[in-house]
C-alpha positions in Angstrom: -23.6 -15.9 12.6 -19.9 -16.9 12.4 -18.7 -17.9 9.0 -18.0 -21.5 10.0 -21.6 -21.9 11.3 -23.0 -20.4 8.1 -20.9 -22.9 6.1 -22.0 -25.8 8.3 -25.7 -24.9 8.0 -25.8 -24.1 4.3 -26.9 -27.0 2.1 -28.0 -27.6 -1.5 -31.7 -26.7 -1.5 -34.0 -28.6 -3.8 -37.4 -27.2 -2.8 -38.5 -23.6 -3.0 -41.5 -21.5 -2.1 -43.0 -19.6 -5.0 -42.9 -16.2 -3.2 -40.8 -13.5 -4.9 -37.5 -12.4 -3.4 -37.0 -8.9 -2.1 -34.8 -6.7 -4.4 -32.7 -5.7 -1.4 -31.8 -9.3 -0.7 -30.9 -10.0 -4.4 -28.8 -6.8 -4.6 -27.0 -7.8 -1.3 -26.2 -11.3 -2.7 -24.9 -9.8 -6.0 -22.9 -7.2 -4.2 -21.2 -10.0 -2.2 -20.4 -11.8 -5.4 -19.1 -8.5 -6.9 -16.6 -8.2 -4.0 -15.1 -11.6 -4.6 -11.3 -11.7 -5.1 -10.0 -12.5 -8.6 -6.6 -13.1 -10.2 -5.0 -9.6 -10.7 -8.4 -8.2 -9.7 -9.7 -8.6 -13.3 -13.2 -9.6 -12.1 -14.0 -11.7 -15.2 -17.6 -12.5 -14.4 -21.1 -11.6 -15.5 -24.2 -12.5 -13.5 -27.5 -13.1 -15.3 -30.4 -12.6 -13.0 -33.4 -14.4 -14.4 -36.9 -13.5 -13.0 -39.0 -13.4 -16.2 -41.2 -16.5 -16.4 -40.6 -17.2 -20.1 -36.8 -16.9 -19.6 -37.0 -19.2 -16.6 -38.8 -21.8 -18.5 -36.2 -21.7 -21.3 -33.3 -22.0 -18.9 -35.0 -24.9 -17.1 -34.8 -26.8 -20.4 -31.1 -26.8 -19.9 -31.5 -28.7 -16.6 -34.8 -30.6 -16.6 -35.5 -31.4 -13.0 -38.8 -30.8 -11.2 -37.2 -29.3 -8.1 -35.3 -26.8 -10.3 -38.5 -25.5 -11.6 -39.8 -24.5 -8.1 -37.3 -21.6 -7.7 -38.8 -18.2 -8.5 -35.4 -16.8 -9.6 -32.1 -18.1 -11.1 -28.7 -16.5 -11.2 -26.3 -17.7 -13.8 -22.6 -17.0 -13.2 -20.5 -16.6 -16.4 -16.8 -16.2 -16.9 -15.7 -13.6 -19.4 -12.7 -15.2 -21.2 -11.9 -11.8 -22.7 -11.4 -10.3 -19.3 -9.8 -13.2 -17.3 -6.2 -13.3 -16.3 -4.0 -15.9 -17.9 -0.7 -17.1 -16.4 2.1 -15.9 -18.6 5.4 -17.6 -19.6 4.5 -21.1 -18.5 1.2 -22.9 -19.2 -1.1 -19.9 -20.0 -3.8 -21.2 -17.6 -7.0 -19.2 -17.8 -8.1 -18.3 -14.2 -11.6 -17.2 -15.2 -13.2 -20.5 -14.0 -11.5 -20.1 -10.7 -12.5 -16.5 -10.3 -16.1 -17.1 -11.4 -16.2 -20.1 -8.9 -15.1 -17.8 -6.0 -17.8 -15.3 -6.9 -20.3 -18.1 -7.2 -19.5 -19.4 -3.7 -20.0 -15.9 -2.4 -23.5 -16.1 -3.9 -24.2 -19.4 -2.0 -23.0 -18.0 1.3 -24.8 -14.6 0.9 -28.0 -16.4 0.0 -27.8 -18.6 3.2 -27.0 -15.5 5.3 -30.1 -13.7 4.0 -32.4 -16.7 4.8 -32.6 -17.9 1.2 -31.7 -21.3 -0.3 -29.8 -22.1 -3.4 -28.1 -25.1 -5.1 -24.9 -25.1 -7.2 -26.0 -26.6 -10.6 -23.3 -27.5 -13.0 -25.0 -30.4 -14.8 -26.8 -28.2 -17.4 -26.7 -28.2 -21.2 -24.5 -25.1 -22.0 -25.8 -24.9 -25.6 -29.5 -24.7 -24.5 -28.6 -22.2 -21.8 -26.5 -20.0 -24.2 -29.4 -19.9 -26.7 -32.0 -19.3 -24.0 -30.2 -16.2 -22.7 -28.4 -15.2 -25.9 -25.1 -15.4 -24.1 -22.3 -14.1 -26.3 -19.4 -16.3 -27.3 -16.8 -14.7 -25.0 -18.9 -15.7 -22.0 -19.2 -19.2 -20.6 -21.8 -20.2 -18.1 -20.1 -21.8 -15.1 -23.0 -22.5 -12.8 -26.8 -21.9 -12.3 -28.1 -21.0 -8.9 -31.9 -21.4 -8.4 -32.7 -19.0 -5.6 -35.7 -18.7 -3.3 -37.2 -19.1 0.1 -36.8 -22.7 1.3 -39.9 -24.9 1.3 -39.2 -26.4 4.7 -41.9 -29.1 4.4 -40.3 -30.5 1.3 -36.6 -29.6 1.8 -34.2 -32.1 3.3 -31.0 -30.9 4.9 -28.6 -33.8 4.2 -25.8 -35.0 6.5 -22.6 -33.5 5.3 -19.9 -36.1 5.0 -16.6 -34.3 4.7 -13.1 -35.7 4.9 -11.2 -35.0 8.0 -8.4 -32.4 8.0 -5.8 -35.2 8.4 -7.0 -36.7 5.1 -6.7 -33.5 3.0 -3.9 -31.6 4.7 -0.1 -31.9 4.0 2.1 -30.0 6.5 5.6 -29.5 5.2 
């Protein structure tokens, strides 16, 4: 499938089958994330892959939605602020969020490519999540990705309303 077709067909899945995900698929998705570009190639990310039922229940407390509970696995993308590149001599902007977001989008696209569904979840309680996974202080959770086979009977692929190129592009 061409990249644009993959992007057009991917959507935020909110209904998953309970079946486990093959290790080969998970490793492929993580390897795609690992290959993401980052500022100065610092690669300031850590991926928590949560498959343990007790741990899943704990992280689900950080985002208490019924559909979120249907995923058999969750991947948490964290930025490592000790490893991230900071712009020098101007505003010292930390690019860790940007780098982690690029890796996170690689997770979304690789999941779709392998026939799995996911949803980018940012509306979680970071304190509950940090405690649930014992995330050290130098790491910050950027997003949670429930991951699984799509429950086609319950899942709804929404119409994607996107701005036109003429609305978001400035040619100079």
